[in-house]
N, C-alpha and C positions, 0 to 999 in steps of 0.2 A: 933560381926560385921560380915558381909556375905562376907568374904572375894573371894569367887569363882564368885559372882555376879559383885563385885568389879572391879575383875580381866575382865571380859567381857565389862563393860561400861565405863572402862578406855581404854581397848583395843581400842575402836569404835572410843572414842575422839583422838585416836593417829595415826588413817589411816590415815586422810586426808595428814597429816603432812608425812607419809610413803609413801604415792603416789607419792607426788612430788620427792621423791627422787628417788624413785624404778617403773619409766615410767614401763620398759621393762614387767611388769608384769601382764599388761592389755594387753598386744599384740595378737594377733587372734593365735599364734601361739608358741610355744617355742622354735622355731626356728627365730621368728621374731625380731630381734634385732637392734636397729640403734644405731650408734656407738656415738651420742651426750649424750645418757644416760650413757654411761660408766661414762663421768666426772662428772656426780652426784654421783654414785657411790662412788668415792673417796672423795668427797665430804663429804658424810653421816654419818659413821660409826668414831664418834669421841669420844665417852664416853658411859659409859653404858647405859643410857635412848637410846639411837640410838639402841643399839643391842637388848633390851627388845623390844623396838617398831619394829626392825624387824622380830624379833621373834613372838610378836601378830601376823604378816602380814599372816605367815606361817599357825598357829592356824585358822585365819580367814577363809582361803582358806579351810578349811574341811568342814567350816560351809557353805560352800555357797550353793546356790540353785542349781548349778550342782550337787553336793553331797547330804551331807545329809542334808542340810534345805530343799531342796524339792525335787529332782528328783530320790531321793534313798526311797523316801517315797511312795512306790506306784506304781512307776513309770517307772520302768527298769528290772521288772520281775523278783527282788532278791526273791521272796515270794515264787519261785516254785510251788511244789505239794500243797501248805499250802493255798492258796489262786490267785485270780484270780481278774484282774481289769476290771471294768466297765464304765471306762471314756470316751466315745464314739470321744473328740477329740484327744484321745491317738490310737486311731484306726491307723493300719499302719505305727506303728512305734517300741522300742523296749519293751515299756509296754504290747504290746500284741505279744511278741517276733516274730516281721515281722521285722528282721533285716536285715538291708540293710547298702552297705558302707558309702551311705551317710545320716545315722542318727544323726538327729542334737543333739539325748540326748549323743550315744555314743561319739560326738566329744566333746561334752561340758563334758565331763567325763574323756577324755583325755587329752583334754587341759588345765582344772582346775588343776588335779594332777601334772601335768609338771609346772604348775605355783607354785604348795607349792615346788617341787622341786627346781625350780628356786632360788626359794627366799633362800630355806635353801642351799643352795650351795654359795649362795651371803654372807651370814649371814657366814658360815664355812671359807670362804676364809679371812673374816676380821675378827673374834671375837677375835685372839690371839694379835691382831693389838692395843686394847685398854687397858690403863692402868686401875687396876679393881681387885676388891679382886678375888683371882686365886680358890677358891669355885665356888663363884657366876659365874664365866667364865668356868667354867664346867659345871655346871648346863643349860646354856645357850649351849653350845656346845652338851651336850648330848640332850636336847631337839630337839634341830636342827637335827641332826643324827636321833634320831627316827622318827620324823615328816617324813624327804627325805623317810627313808627306809619302812616307812608303805602306804607313796604315790607310790614306785614301788612295793608294795606288793599290793596294789589294781590294778594296771596298769599290773603286770604280770600274776595273777591268772586269768584276764579276757582276755588279748591281747598275752599272751605268749612270744611273739616276740615283744623286744621293746629295744629302744635305749636306753644304760647305759650312763649318762651325769652325770658327779660327779664334775663338773668345770664351772667356769661362763666363756663363750667365749671371746677372748682378742680380737678379730674383728668382725666384720662383714661379711666379705669375704666370697661368695654364697659357695664356694671351702670348707670353712674351717666348717660351718654349715650344711654340709652335713653328718649326723651321722649312721651307719649303725645299725643292731639291733644285741644285743646281745642274746646268748641262752638263756634260760628259768634258766637254773642251774649257768648258770655265775650269773645273775642278784638275784636268789635267795642267793647264795652264800653272795653276797655283801649285803644284806637285813641282813642276819645273822651277817655277823662280824659288821656293824653297830650298829645293836641293841644292841649286846654285848658290845659292848664300852661305846654305852649309860647308858646302865644299871649300868656301874663301875660310872657313873655321875652324873646321875641326883639324887634325892631326894627320901628318902621312903617316901610312902605315908600318914605316919603318923605327916609328915613336914609340909604337906598341909590341907587345908579345905575340898576340895572338889575333885572329879575326873574332873575339866578340866582342868587341868596340868598334862604331861606325869611323871610319878613318876616310880620307881623300880621296883612295883608291875605292872603295865601297861606295862612297857616294857618286864619283862619274860611272862607274860601272852601272849602278842600278839606274842611275840617268839614262847611259844609253838604254837599256832594257824597258824604260818609259816612253824614250824618243819612238823606239823599234812600235810599242804598242799604238803610239799616235799616228804612226805612217800606217799602220795596218788598219783593219776592221775595226771598228764602224767609221773611224773618224777620216781615215785616208789623206790623213795630212802631210803630205808627201816631202816636202822639205824637211821634216825631222830626220827624214835618213839622213840628212848631212850633218844635223845635231848627235844622233846618234853614234855619227863616223868621228865625230870630234871628240865625243867623251869616253870613247871606247880608247882613242887614238892617245888621250889624256892619261889613260893609266900603264898602257904600255910604254909609252915616253917618259914615263919614271924612272923605268931603269929598275926597278924596285919585285919584278916577278919573274917568275920562269915555271914551264910546266915540270913537276913531279916526273922525272924520269919513268917512273913504274906505276902504272894506272892503279893496280891495287893498293898501294902504299897509300895513295890519298885515302882510304876508307878505312884500312886500317889505322892510320893518324887517328880518325874522327873515334874510334874506340879506345886508344891508347892513351887519350889526353897528352899528344903528339901536336904542335901545331907547328903550321908550314903557310906563313903569311906571303910567302913566293906565289903559292897555288890557291890556298883559300883564302881568301879576300874578305868574306865576311861568313859569320857563321852563327846559329843558336848554338848557346854554352848549355850545357846540362851538368852537376855533380850529385850524388850522393845517389840512395837510393829508395828516397820517400820514404828513411825509416828516420827516428831520432828528431830532433829539434827544427834542426836546420837543413837543407834540400831544395833542390832545385831539380830534380830526376824526368825524365822522359820517356818515350815510349820508340824511341826510334831504335830498330833493327828486333824490337819485339812485336809491334805489330806487321812488318812486312821484314822478311827476310826467309831465311832458310827454315823451316818447323823444327821443332825441338820442344820436349816436355818439360814442367814443370820441375821432374825431377832430374833432367839432363844437366852434366857439367857443363855443357855451353851456356844454359839459362835460358830459360822458355821463351819460345816462339811462336804465337800462333799464326802466322804466316799468312795474312789477310789477302796477299795480292800472288796473283799465277799471272806467270808472263803470257804473251799471244804469239804463234805463229809467226806473225807478222813481225813483229819484235824480234824474232830469233834469226829470221831470214834477211833482218838489214844490215846484219855484219857477214862479213866473207869467213870462212874457215880459219884465215891467219889472223883475226882481230882480236886479241887478249882480251880487251874489253868485253864479249860477249858471255864469256862462262864468267865472269865477276860479277855483273851485271844480273843474268840469269842463271842461276845455280845452277851444276850441270852434276847434282850429287843429292842425294838424301842421309840424314843423319843414322845411322843403325840404333834401334832401339832407344834406350834412355844413354846411349854411348855418346863419346867425340868420332867412332869407328864413321867412314863415310864410304855408301855405296853409290861409284860412279854409273852415270847414264851414257848409252852409246850417242856418238855423235850422231844429231838427224833426227835422234828420239824422242817423244814424250815432250814437242814441243809447246802445247797448250796447258801443262799440269805443274811444268818446271815453276822454280820459286822465284820470286824477286830477289837476289844475292850480293846485293848491295853492300847491305849493312849488316855486319854479321858481328853476332854477339861472343862469338869464339875466341874475339881478340879484345873482347871486353875487358879492363884492369880490374872491375869492380870487385872488393871482395864478397859480396853478397850477386847469387846469380839466379835467388828463388823466386824472385820477386817480379810482379808487372811493370817495373821501372828499370830504364836504363840509365850512364850516363855517359851515351854516344852523342857527341856533336850532330848538329845537322847544318850544310852547307846551302847559302842561301845565293851566293855569289861566287864562284870558282874562275879563275883566271882563262882556264879553257874554253869558259863562256863569253869570257870578252875579246878574247880571237875570235872566234864566231860568230859573235855580234859584228864587231868590227867588218869581217868579211861580208855577212849580209846588208848590211848598212853601206859600204862602199859601192858593194855591186848595185844594189837600188838607187843610190843617190843619183836623182834626176840630170843633177850638173854635171857628174862626172863624161870622162870621152867613154865612147863606148868602144867594145872589144875584150881582146885578152886584159886582164888587169894582174900583173905580176903583185900587186900588195895584198889585195885580197887573197888569192892564190897562195902567198908564202904564209901568212897567218893559219890560214885553211890546214893546209899540210903539215903544220908541226902539229897539228891537234891529231890528224889521220897516223902521223909518224906516230907518235907516242904511243896511240893506241895498237899500231901493231909491233911494239917492241924496238922502234928502231932509233938512235938518235935525232933528235926533233928538230937538230942546224943542219942536216945534211939532206939531202935530198936523193929519193931513192926509189927503191919499185912501188912502194904502195903509194907513192903521190899522184895525186887528181892531175890529169891534165886538161886544159880546159878547152872546150868543142864549143859554147854557147855562154849566152848570158840565161837563158831558161834552162839548160842542163847544169848548170854551174847553180842556178839556186836551188833547184832539186835536190842536187847533191847535198847542198848546205841545210835543208830541212832533216836531208837522211842524218848528216852528220850529228847535227844537233841531237836527235834521236839516240844516235849510239853512244857518244858520249854525255850525255845527261841523261839519260833516260831512270825513271822514278826518282827526278831531283827536283818534283813537283811542279816544272817546267812546260812540260806538254801539250795540255789542256789549253794554256794560254797561247801557248804556239800556233797550234790549227785552227783556235776562234780568230787570230790576229790574222792568220794568212787567209780564210774565210772559206778552210775544209773542213771545221771540225762537221758538222753535221755527215756531208756526206762520206769522209774518213771511219766516221762510226758506222753509220751502216754498212758501208763495204767490209769493215771488219765482222759485222753482224752475220752477213753472208759466207763467209768463211769459216765458222763454226760448225767444228765436226757434229754428227748427231750421236755418233758411237762414245764422246768422249763424255769421263767420268763426273766432271762440271760442267758440262752442256747448259744442265738448269740454269747456272749462275750465270754463265759468259753469256747466255742468251739474254737474260735479262736486265746485265749489266748495258750490252749492246744494243738493244732490240728497245729501250726503255727511250733513247735518245728522241728526238723532235726537233726540228727548225728553232724552236722557241727556247731551245738551252742554253744556246748561245749566251745567253744572259738568266741570272737566277733572280727567282721573284725578289718583289720587296717583304720582309717576313710581316705577314700579318700581324703579328703583336704590333710591330711599331706602328702601323696603319693605326691600329687601334690606341696608340698613346699620341700620335702626332694626326692631326687631323689634315693637314697640309700635303703629307704624303702622297702622289699617285702612285699605282700599280702599275709596273711595265707591261707593255705590250705582250698579250698570250696569255697573262697570268690571271 
């Protein structure tokens, strides 16, 4: 039985009930609280089923169109130097790095993540009131703690200065609802504390069928990501490299994970509803096609993918993102990931026939090809929605994070490091189609710490291209502005999409490493202070 998808289907069926009891969370701002709603909260949390419904509501928000369901898929500039937007209707928005304090996508991002936080706060306030199995209560509490912490992580690494709200407001008094920002380090420290607690409560990944639930491996792997972010710009708390190393190693040492032998199979699995928790540790799950009564479909493979029309048997793909020449040339010609991440063909008219491109041609106009509707199992492909899942954390990322954290750990012995090299080379071997456990011709041979760090940066781009991590990586490495300006200097004047590439890369300035606090929120909460430069 497909427990993962049953979880999503059941989740959708329960949301209507949840909405009736949790009206606050549909509000325009995390500060918009109506006192009559608080009465409903007191009536709602009566049993285990209602706790699980509330938890479902937290998961569902991450899958929403403001986040992974749509806007993250090519419409918020998260591909950084690996691809650029060509959707003309998204001009003058964050999709083209035309960032303003009134950008609707950035406001949607802020609001939706505070909805996750609000729902998690309410659940955590009530989780101990229900008479139920103590272990199961711990699972629910741990998942809620993680989801709240993850929402805060997505907020603090974009806005830096944000309100840290850890309880449900007991009143709608305007004075109470004026919440000042906390320092980024304060928010990060709370994220780490909550995730550490969650890791002791949630289940191991062997106890679930897929990556849609938060598990120990998911918590520890994302903790490694959080710690690397703290170690980089702007905080530069370098002792967090050791913490990142520790938590990446905890995932590895479970013995429950292994790289899928075939790179393309990872993403075909996401389209075919096949779970592979050895590789895919945490994913956003989708179900249905947004028709009928119950569904939770997204636009993975519809926004970004290889272009196909609404009448195509492949299913419609508007193909927002085109790859850059820089992205293409990160790969050597033997790297099998290149022609999967960056499509080497176009579909012919409205058919499933493919017209292949010559190697080294059309580098600036190739589509991001990582998520492909060609393999989607949905019975209906005529609409704008897909049931393709999206990876938040894969095992390959954990291996690369370990290599980076170990290399940068100020406490390690200097010189060649076999542990970091071994995990790094496992990812390279898989990318070249060889046995991940057998050293071979594609292994990187250590030269120096500096060179190895550069290789890790490039390998993260090759392995994790278009998985929404590149912008954050460049920011924490202190490279974002310079790298985007460099790519802008390479845009060819004769390229058909020159206008879009020049806009996307040319709009970036030094202030863009941090997003502005939305003007709407500043209007609601007078204690908010705008970020520098905005």
